[in-house]
ZASE-91088 format. One record per residue (C-alpha): residue in three letters; x, y, z; residue number from 1. Coordinates in Angstrom, 2 decimals, always signed. Layout:
N
ALA_X_Y_Z_NUM .
...
//
This chain:
393
MET_+140.97_+92.09_-5.38_1 .
ARG_+140.41_+89.76_-8.17_2 .
ILE_+137.95_+92.21_-9.72_3 .
LEU_+140.52_+95.00_-9.29_4 .
SER_+143.16_+92.88_-11.00_5 .
LYS_+140.92_+92.35_-13.94_6 .
LEU_+139.98_+95.99_-14.28_7 .
LEU_+143.41_+97.62_-13.69_8 .
PRO_+146.65_+97.05_-15.38_9 .
ALA_+149.45_+95.50_-13.32_10 .
SER_+151.30_+98.78_-12.57_11 .
LYS_+148.23_+100.42_-11.20_12 .
ARG_+147.37_+97.39_-9.17_13 .
MET_+150.71_+97.63_-7.36_14 .
LEU_+150.11_+101.29_-6.54_15 .
VAL_+146.76_+100.59_-4.86_16 .
ILE_+148.21_+97.83_-2.71_17 .
SER_+151.02_+100.10_-1.61_18 .
ASN_+148.58_+102.84_-0.49_19 .
ILE_+146.49_+100.42_+1.55_20 .
GLY_+149.59_+99.23_+3.39_21 .
ILE_+150.57_+102.76_+4.25_22 .
ILE_+147.14_+103.50_+5.65_23 .
ALA_+147.21_+100.35_+7.78_24 .
LEU_+150.65_+101.21_+8.99_25 .
LEU_+149.59_+104.71_+9.93_26 .
ALA_+146.56_+103.36_+11.84_27 .
PHE_+148.69_+100.92_+13.76_28 .
ALA_+151.20_+103.60_+14.54_29 .
SER_+148.42_+105.89_+15.76_30 .
LEU_+147.08_+103.10_+18.00_31 .
ILE_+150.52_+102.53_+19.43_32 .
LEU_+150.91_+106.24_+20.02_33 .
PHE_+147.43_+106.47_+21.66_34 .
HIS_+148.26_+103.78_+24.19_35 .
ALA_+151.75_+105.08_+24.67_36 .
THR_+150.49_+108.53_+25.66_37 .
GLN_+147.89_+107.19_+28.26_38 .
LYS_+148.54_+107.67_+32.00_39 .
GLU_+147.88_+104.78_+34.33_40 .
ILE_+146.42_+105.71_+37.73_41 .
VAL_+144.83_+103.90_+40.69_42 .
PHE_+141.32_+105.10_+41.47_43 .
ALA_+139.99_+104.12_+44.94_44 .
GLU_+136.21_+104.45_+45.10_45 .
ASN_+134.68_+103.92_+48.54_46 .
GLY_+137.71_+101.87_+49.59_47 .
LYS_+137.86_+99.67_+46.44_48 .
ASP_+140.90_+100.13_+44.15_49 .
ARG_+140.87_+99.86_+40.35_50 .
THR_+143.51_+100.73_+37.76_51 .
ILE_+142.53_+103.18_+35.02_52 .
ALA_+144.45_+104.16_+31.84_53 .
THR_+143.38_+107.67_+30.92_54 .
HIS_+144.21_+110.64_+28.71_55 .
ALA_+142.50_+112.99_+31.22_56 .
ASP_+144.69_+115.90_+32.14_57 .
THR_+142.95_+116.84_+35.43_58 .
VAL_+141.14_+115.11_+38.25_59 .
LYS_+137.95_+116.80_+37.11_60 .
GLU_+138.30_+115.27_+33.61_61 .
LEU_+138.99_+111.86_+35.15_62 .
LEU_+135.86_+112.04_+37.29_63 .
GLU_+133.79_+113.02_+34.29_64 .
GLU_+135.38_+110.11_+32.43_65 .
VAL_+134.32_+107.60_+35.11_66 .
GLY_+130.94_+109.28_+35.60_67 .
ILE_+131.31_+110.50_+39.17_68 .
GLU_+129.94_+113.79_+40.41_69 .
VAL_+131.49_+114.80_+43.73_70 .
GLY_+128.89_+115.90_+46.26_71 .
GLU_+129.27_+118.62_+48.90_72 .
HIS_+130.02_+116.17_+51.70_73 .
ASP_+131.99_+113.62_+49.66_74 .
ALA_+135.72_+113.13_+50.30_75 .
LEU_+138.29_+113.52_+47.47_76 .
SER_+142.01_+113.05_+48.04_77 .
HIS_+143.06_+115.65_+45.46_78 .
ASP_+141.90_+119.06_+44.39_79 .
ILE_+139.55_+118.81_+41.43_80 .
SER_+141.87_+120.94_+39.29_81 .
ALA_+144.97_+118.84_+40.08_82 .
GLU_+146.82_+117.46_+37.02_83 .
ILE_+146.84_+113.74_+36.38_84 .
ALA_+150.24_+112.07_+36.62_85 .
ASP_+151.18_+108.53_+35.74_86 .
GLY_+151.09_+106.26_+38.83_87 .
MET_+148.88_+108.66_+40.81_88 .
LYS_+146.39_+107.25_+43.33_89 .
ILE_+143.15_+109.18_+43.66_90 .
GLU_+140.77_+108.35_+46.52_91 .
TYR_+137.09_+109.17_+46.47_92 .
LYS_+134.54_+108.38_+49.16_93 .
LYS_+130.86_+109.12_+48.91_94 .
ALA_+129.32_+110.60_+52.08_95 .
ASN_+126.64_+108.63_+53.92_96 .
LYS_+123.56_+110.13_+55.50_97 .
VAL_+123.31_+109.71_+59.28_98 .
VAL_+120.18_+110.65_+61.25_99 .
VAL_+120.89_+111.39_+64.94_100 .
THR_+118.02_+111.67_+67.42_101 .
ILE_+118.93_+113.09_+70.84_102 .
ASP_+116.16_+113.01_+73.45_103 .
GLY_+113.55_+113.07_+70.69_104 .
GLU_+115.14_+115.89_+68.63_105 .
GLU_+116.26_+114.73_+65.19_106 .
GLN_+119.20_+116.07_+63.17_107 .
THR_+120.67_+114.93_+59.84_108 .
TYR_+124.43_+114.66_+59.14_109 .
PHE_+126.61_+113.50_+56.26_110 .
THR_+129.89_+111.74_+56.89_111 .
VAL_+132.62_+109.67_+55.30_112 .
ALA_+133.57_+108.12_+58.68_113 .
ASP_+133.73_+104.33_+58.80_114 .
THR_+132.14_+103.70_+62.22_115 .
VAL_+129.63_+105.37_+64.54_116 .
GLY_+132.44_+106.13_+66.97_117 .
ASP_+134.51_+107.87_+64.28_118 .
PHE_+131.43_+109.80_+63.16_119 .
LEU_+130.73_+111.09_+66.70_120 .
LYS_+134.34_+112.27_+67.05_121 .
GLU_+134.21_+113.92_+63.64_122 .
LYS_+131.09_+115.88_+64.58_123 .
ASN_+132.28_+116.58_+68.15_124 .
LEU_+129.28_+114.74_+69.59_125 .
SER_+130.30_+113.48_+73.03_126 .
PHE_+128.14_+111.55_+75.47_127 .
SER_+128.66_+110.34_+79.04_128 .
GLU_+129.03_+106.72_+80.06_129 .
HIS_+125.50_+106.84_+81.49_130 .
ASP_+123.86_+107.85_+78.17_131 .
GLU_+122.23_+105.17_+76.01_132 .
LEU_+123.06_+104.81_+72.29_133 .
SER_+120.90_+102.66_+70.04_134 .
VAL_+123.97_+101.27_+68.23_135 .
ALA_+127.47_+100.26_+69.32_136 .
LEU_+130.38_+102.63_+68.65_137 .
ASP_+132.06_+100.09_+66.32_138 .
THR_+128.97_+99.79_+64.11_139 .
ALA_+129.83_+100.40_+60.42_140 .
ILE_+128.26_+103.50_+58.88_141 .
LYS_+125.72_+102.82_+56.14_142 .
ASP_+123.75_+105.38_+54.21_143 .
GLY_+120.60_+106.36_+56.08_144 .
ILE_+121.68_+104.86_+59.42_145 .
ASN_+119.73_+106.06_+62.49_146 .
VAL_+121.52_+106.71_+65.79_147 .
THR_+119.26_+107.36_+68.79_148 .
VAL_+120.71_+108.83_+72.00_149 .
GLU_+118.93_+108.97_+75.35_150 .
GLN_+120.89_+111.35_+77.58_151 .
ALA_+121.09_+110.36_+81.25_152 .
PHE_+120.14_+112.57_+84.18_153 .
GLN_+120.44_+112.19_+87.95_154 .
ILE_+117.53_+111.58_+90.30_155 .
SER_+117.29_+110.81_+94.03_156 .
ILE_+116.15_+107.49_+95.51_157 .
GLN_+115.26_+107.71_+99.20_158 .
ASP_+115.19_+104.10_+100.31_159 .
GLY_+114.33_+103.38_+103.93_160 .
GLY_+115.56_+106.80_+105.04_161 .
LYS_+118.84_+106.57_+103.10_162 .
GLU_+119.35_+108.75_+100.01_163 .
GLU_+121.19_+107.68_+96.85_164 .
LYS_+121.80_+109.64_+93.64_165 .
VAL_+121.46_+107.52_+90.48_166 .
TRP_+121.75_+108.06_+86.73_167 .
THR_+118.89_+107.14_+84.42_168 .
THR_+117.63_+107.81_+80.92_169 .
GLY_+113.98_+107.60_+81.92_170 .
GLY_+111.57_+104.72_+81.64_171 .
SER_+109.26_+103.62_+84.43_172 .
VAL_+109.95_+103.56_+88.16_173 .
GLU_+109.67_+99.78_+88.14_174 .
GLU_+112.26_+99.44_+85.35_175 .
LEU_+114.73_+101.62_+87.24_176 .
LEU_+114.32_+99.64_+90.48_177 .
LYS_+114.91_+96.37_+88.59_178 .
SER_+118.04_+97.78_+86.97_179 .
ARG_+119.33_+98.73_+90.45_180 .
ASN_+118.31_+95.35_+91.99_181 .
ILE_+116.05_+97.18_+94.47_182 .
GLU_+113.28_+94.86_+95.69_183 .
LEU_+110.05_+95.77_+97.48_184 .
SER_+108.05_+93.75_+99.98_185 .
GLU_+104.26_+93.59_+99.93_186 .
LEU_+104.08_+96.05_+102.83_187 .
ASP_+106.51_+98.67_+101.53_188 .
LYS_+105.17_+102.01_+100.27_189 .
ILE_+106.59_+103.75_+97.18_190 .
LYS_+106.04_+107.12_+95.51_191 .
PRO_+105.54_+107.68_+92.64_192 .
ALA_+103.80_+104.45_+91.61_193 .
LEU_+105.76_+101.73_+89.82_194 .
ASP_+104.12_+102.45_+86.46_195 .
LYS_+104.92_+106.18_+86.51_196 .
THR_+107.44_+107.58_+84.01_197 .
ILE_+110.66_+109.04_+85.43_198 .
THR_+111.54_+112.66_+84.62_199 .
LYS_+114.38_+114.96_+85.67_200 .
ASP_+112.21_+116.22_+88.54_201 .
THR_+111.36_+112.77_+89.90_202 .
THR_+112.28_+111.78_+93.46_203 .
ILE_+111.58_+108.17_+94.38_204 .
SER_+110.63_+107.59_+98.01_205 .
ILE_+110.49_+104.08_+99.47_206 .
VAL_+109.15_+103.57_+103.00_207 .
ARG_+110.23_+100.18_+104.34_208 .
ILE_+107.44_+98.69_+106.47_209 .
GLU_+107.92_+95.84_+108.91_210 .
LYS_+105.48_+94.21_+111.31_211 .
LYS_+106.59_+92.33_+114.43_212 .
VAL_+104.74_+90.50_+117.21_213 .
GLU_+105.81_+91.31_+120.76_214 .
GLU_+104.68_+89.86_+124.09_215 .
VAL_+104.65_+92.11_+127.16_216 .
THR_+103.95_+90.94_+130.72_217 .
ASP_+102.05_+93.54_+132.75_218 .
SER_+101.01_+93.47_+136.40_219 .
VAL_+97.36_+93.49_+137.38_220 .
ALA_+96.60_+95.69_+140.40_221 .
PHE_+94.62_+94.18_+143.24_222 .
ASP_+91.41_+95.67_+144.63_223 .
THR_+90.82_+96.51_+148.29_224 .
GLU_+87.94_+94.68_+149.91_225 .
THR_+86.48_+95.91_+153.22_226 .
ARG_+84.75_+93.73_+155.77_227 .
HIS_+82.81_+94.80_+158.84_228 .
ASP_+84.25_+93.47_+162.12_229 .
SER_+82.10_+93.72_+165.26_230 .
SER_+85.06_+92.82_+167.47_231 .
LEU_+86.94_+95.88_+166.23_232 .
GLU_+86.18_+99.32_+167.59_233 .
LYS_+84.33_+101.62_+165.30_234 .
GLY_+86.71_+103.76_+163.21_235 .
LYS_+89.53_+101.22_+163.47_236 .
GLU_+90.80_+99.14_+160.55_237 .
LYS_+92.78_+95.95_+160.41_238 .
VAL_+94.45_+94.46_+157.37_239 .
ILE_+93.51_+90.84_+157.11_240 .
SER_+95.21_+90.19_+153.76_241 .
ALA_+97.84_+92.45_+152.21_242 .
GLY_+96.71_+91.68_+148.65_243 .
GLU_+98.76_+90.34_+145.75_244 .
GLU_+99.21_+91.66_+142.20_245 .
GLY_+98.35_+89.41_+139.27_246 .
SER_+99.99_+89.28_+135.84_247 .
VAL_+98.78_+89.31_+132.25_248 .
VAL_+100.64_+88.61_+128.99_249 .
LYS_+99.63_+91.04_+126.24_250 .
THR_+100.46_+90.35_+122.59_251 .
TYR_+100.98_+93.37_+120.34_252 .
GLU_+101.44_+93.70_+116.58_253 .
ILE_+103.96_+96.51_+116.10_254 .
THR_+104.38_+98.38_+112.81_255 .
TYR_+107.73_+99.96_+111.95_256 .
GLU_+108.42_+102.46_+109.16_257 .
ASN_+112.09_+102.77_+108.23_258 .
GLY_+112.96_+101.14_+111.55_259 .
LYS_+110.82_+103.43_+113.72_260 .
GLU_+107.70_+102.29_+115.57_261 .
VAL_+104.58_+104.03_+114.23_262 .
ASP_+101.76_+101.82_+115.50_263 .
ARG_+101.12_+99.27_+118.25_264 .
GLU_+97.94_+97.17_+118.17_265 .
LEU_+96.82_+94.85_+120.97_266 .
VAL_+95.81_+91.55_+119.38_267 .
SER_+95.38_+89.33_+122.44_268 .
GLU_+95.90_+89.14_+126.20_269 .
GLU_+96.09_+86.21_+128.60_270 .
VAL_+95.90_+86.35_+132.40_271 .
THR_+98.72_+84.18_+133.73_272 .
LYS_+98.17_+84.95_+137.42_273 .
GLU_+95.01_+86.15_+139.12_274 .
SER_+95.33_+89.06_+141.54_275 .
LYS_+94.30_+88.65_+145.17_276 .
ASN_+92.29_+91.36_+146.89_277 .
ARG_+93.60_+93.30_+149.85_278 .
ILE_+91.17_+92.65_+152.71_279 .
VAL_+90.70_+95.23_+155.41_280 .
ALA_+88.53_+94.72_+158.49_281 .
VAL_+86.58_+97.84_+159.49_282 .
GLY_+85.51_+97.99_+163.08_283 .
THR_+81.83_+98.44_+163.99_284 .
LYS_+82.12_+97.95_+167.77_285 .
GLU_+81.04_+101.02_+169.71_286 .
PRO_+83.75_+102.35_+172.10_287 .
GLN_+83.42_+101.18_+175.73_288 .
ASN_+84.05_+103.16_+178.88_289 .
LEU_+87.55_+102.12_+179.88_290 .
VAL_+87.00_+103.50_+183.33_291 .
ALA_+84.25_+100.95_+183.88_292 .
LEU_+86.48_+98.22_+182.51_293 .
SER_+89.24_+99.23_+184.85_294 .
SER_+87.27_+97.98_+187.84_295 .
GLY_+89.41_+94.88_+187.58_296 .
SER_+92.49_+96.89_+188.41_297 .
GLY_+95.05_+94.73_+190.29_298 .
LYS_+93.57_+91.51_+189.02_299 .
GLU_+96.21_+88.91_+188.18_300 .
PHE_+96.17_+86.03_+185.68_301 .
THR_+98.45_+83.16_+184.81_302 .
MET_+98.55_+83.01_+181.02_303 .
THR_+100.34_+81.28_+178.16_304 .
ALA_+102.45_+83.88_+176.32_305 .
SER_+103.90_+83.59_+172.83_306 .
ALA_+105.64_+86.38_+170.87_307 .
PHE_+105.10_+88.12_+167.51_308 .
THR_+106.82_+90.79_+165.41_309 .
ALA_+105.40_+93.27_+162.91_310 .
LEU_+108.37_+92.58_+160.61_311 .
CYS_+106.85_+89.50_+158.99_312 .
SER_+105.86_+88.69_+155.41_313 .
GLY_+102.35_+89.96_+154.67_314 .
CYS_+102.07_+91.83_+157.96_315 .
SER_+100.67_+95.35_+157.72_316 .
GLY_+102.25_+96.47_+160.97_317 .
TYR_+99.01_+97.97_+162.26_318 .
THR_+97.26_+96.57_+165.33_319 .
ALA_+93.53_+96.20_+165.84_320 .
THR_+93.57_+99.49_+167.73_321 .
GLY_+95.46_+101.28_+164.95_322 .
LEU_+98.95_+101.25_+166.49_323 .
ASN_+101.77_+101.31_+163.88_324 .
LEU_+104.28_+98.79_+165.18_325 .
LYS_+106.56_+98.99_+162.14_326 .
ALA_+107.07_+102.65_+162.89_327 .
ASN_+107.49_+101.84_+166.62_328 .
PRO_+109.28_+98.46_+166.78_329 .
ASN_+110.10_+98.80_+170.52_330 .
MET_+106.52_+99.58_+171.63_331 .
LYS_+105.28_+97.20_+174.38_332 .
VAL_+101.99_+95.82_+173.08_333 .
ILE_+100.23_+92.51_+173.69_334 .
ALA_+97.51_+90.77_+171.75_335 .
VAL_+94.64_+89.63_+173.98_336 .
ASP_+91.23_+88.07_+173.97_337 .
PRO_+89.08_+91.22_+174.49_338 .
SER_+86.58_+89.18_+176.48_339 .
VAL_+89.29_+88.48_+179.08_340 .
ILE_+91.37_+91.66_+178.93_341 .
PRO_+89.63_+94.61_+177.25_342 .
LEU_+91.53_+96.42_+174.50_343 .
GLY_+93.26_+99.54_+175.77_344 .
THR_+93.99_+98.05_+179.20_345 .
ARG_+97.42_+98.70_+180.71_346 .
VAL_+99.01_+95.52_+181.97_347 .
TRP_+102.20_+94.15_+183.48_348 .
VAL_+103.59_+90.94_+182.00_349 .
GLU_+106.13_+88.84_+183.83_350 .
GLY_+109.46_+88.95_+181.98_351 .
TYR_+108.16_+91.63_+179.57_352 .
GLY_+107.13_+94.61_+181.63_353 .
GLU_+104.34_+97.16_+181.27_354 .
ALA_+102.39_+97.01_+178.03_355 .
ILE_+99.10_+97.99_+176.44_356 .
ALA_+96.48_+95.49_+175.33_357 .
GLY_+96.38_+96.83_+171.78_358 .
ASP_+95.82_+93.90_+169.41_359 .
THR_+93.90_+90.68_+168.90_360 .
GLY_+94.66_+87.45_+167.07_361 .
GLY_+92.85_+84.48_+165.67_362 .
HIS_+94.65_+82.05_+168.02_363 .
ILE_+94.55_+84.41_+171.02_364 .
VAL_+91.60_+82.97_+172.92_365 .
GLY_+90.98_+82.81_+176.70_366 .
ASN_+94.01_+83.00_+178.97_367 .
ARG_+96.48_+83.45_+176.15_368 .
ILE_+98.44_+86.50_+175.05_369 .
ASP_+100.94_+87.36_+172.31_370 .
ILE_+103.66_+89.88_+173.18_371 .
HIS_+105.15_+92.20_+170.55_372 .
VAL_+108.93_+92.12_+170.08_373 .
PRO_+111.10_+94.03_+167.59_374 .
THR_+112.52_+91.09_+165.58_375 .
LYS_+111.94_+87.46_+164.68_376 .
ALA_+115.06_+86.54_+166.62_377 .
ASP_+113.50_+88.08_+169.72_378 .
ALA_+110.30_+86.13_+169.07_379 .
TYR_+112.22_+82.82_+168.76_380 .
GLN_+114.14_+83.64_+171.93_381 .
TRP_+110.89_+84.29_+173.85_382 .
GLY_+109.27_+81.11_+172.62_383 .
VAL_+106.09_+80.06_+174.48_384 .
ARG_+105.97_+80.27_+178.24_385 .
LYS_+103.65_+80.63_+181.23_386 .
VAL_+103.66_+84.15_+182.73_387 .
LYS_+101.81_+86.20_+185.31_388 .
VAL_+99.74_+89.06_+183.90_389 .
LYS_+98.55_+91.87_+186.19_390 .
ILE_+95.90_+94.44_+185.30_391 .
LEU_+97.22_+97.92_+186.06_392 .
ASP_+94.09_+99.99_+185.37_393 .
//
């Protein structure tokens, strides 16, 4: 300015200063006008607001101004050709990539949803409560997020004869049983094996096996033992001992499948009572001529007489000559010593009447007889007495 003042006269110097002031004034006025004609809008990008002063006339120009290119799947609150107005709020959200894998099949989506749950509703992807998702429904969507879905299916579990339908997304048989709190014992059988993978066609069968020990008492049959008896006529038999059954305790291991017995194994047995043989005397004495023996007809004896009944414990009811006294309780029969009164002899007994000498006895020796009566009471009533015995033939 000092140089200008030296070179120009005073009048010219005033003119130059005046022109510079006008230019400055015009520039200031233009700046004021520039700012005065700007529109102020709120631009929300991916949920974050910022205020922008712009001369853009359309949304498209504004986006170009801020350097945003709207993609096919992005969300924009206004049409791209909409005019900009002061105070306008424009929302823009960039779409995120979501990879969804359903039962191993992968598909790619783009979304502006905020959470996985919102995304699934947006794409009409619905799943049952039994399906398994790799992420929670309230998980925030981020670009490139992976959502894996294992769709559930029903299979049958036949446990101990009872069937149950259950939902599963696969895995091993063992994993499913653990998830259902189903426990197996060492004896139980299962198909398929625990390490097998479950498919839609799988049926799990569990056979519940139980082993129990059981004791059973069985009877032991007695044998029949025969003994030759020379005092008994040939062809006749006499029961000396009726025989007695023994007993044995047998221990079994019993296997049950689903509550039903399928096997019984004898593991031990113990005889708790020995059996006693039935002893039968078999006569070997050759028959004698009763006519010859009858030569003593009319002979009379005085004998001691007791009484017996066939209805006693252990008694067979058969006499030495084969008479069945149990079948004929009123038959008049006496037991004799065959050396005194031969078997088969008809006799008369005082107080008893006519009878047949048809039996013997261990205590019937010499002049002693035993008369047969129907009951024990009759035997007690008879007692032991002296009687006359007469040979009739």
